[in-house]
N, C-alpha and C positions, 0 to 999 in steps of 0.2 A: 663271905665266901664259905665260911665254915658250915653254914646251914645247908647249902646245896651239895656238899660232899667234899671230903678231903681228897685231894689228888684226882678229882674228876675234871680233866682238862676241857671236856665239852661244856662245862658250866663256868669254870674258872677263867678261861680265856675271854669269852664275851663279857663277863663281869669286870675283868681287869680293864678291858678296852673301854667299857662304859665309865669306869672310875677315872681313867685317864682323860677321856673326853670331858667328863664333868669338871675336871680341874683345869684343863688347858684349852678346851674347845670354845668356840665363839658363843654357842648357844647351850653350853653344858648345864647351866642352871635350869633352863627350860625343859631339858630332856629328862632330868632325874625324876621329877615327880610323876609323870605319866608312866615311865618305866617301872617305878616303884609300885604304883597302883596295879600295873599289869602283873608284876611278880607276886603281889599279894593275892590277886584274883587267881593266878595259876596255883598258888599254894592252897587256896580254899577248894579249888576244883580237884586237886590231887587228894585232899583230905576226904572229899566225898567219894571219889572213885580213883584209886591209885593207878589203875590201868591207863588212865589218860596221859600219863607220863612214863612211857616204856623205859625200862632200865633203872627205874627208881628203886624197885624192890626186886630181890633175886627171884628167879623162877623156882618155885618149890620142887618141881619134878622136871628135870631136863627132858626134852622131847626125844623120843626114840629109846629111852631107857626104861625097861619094864619095872614095875614095883616089885618088891619082894613077895614071892609066892604067886605072882601073876604069870600065867603061861599062855 
C-alpha cells in the first residue's frame, strides 16, 4: 500500500479489499497473481507516460491561474 500513496483512499480501499479476499475468499489464491500482473503493467505504463494515471503527479500550474509576469 505504501507504493501507491500514503493516505490515498482511492488506492488503499481496493487494495485492502483485495488483501482481505485473498485471505478469506474462496478463490483468493487464484485472483492475486492476475491482479499483481495487472498492477505491474499499470506501473510500467505510468513510468512511460504518467498522464495515464491522473492524480498521480501534482498539476504543475493550476488551471486559470496566470504565471508570474503573464498578462
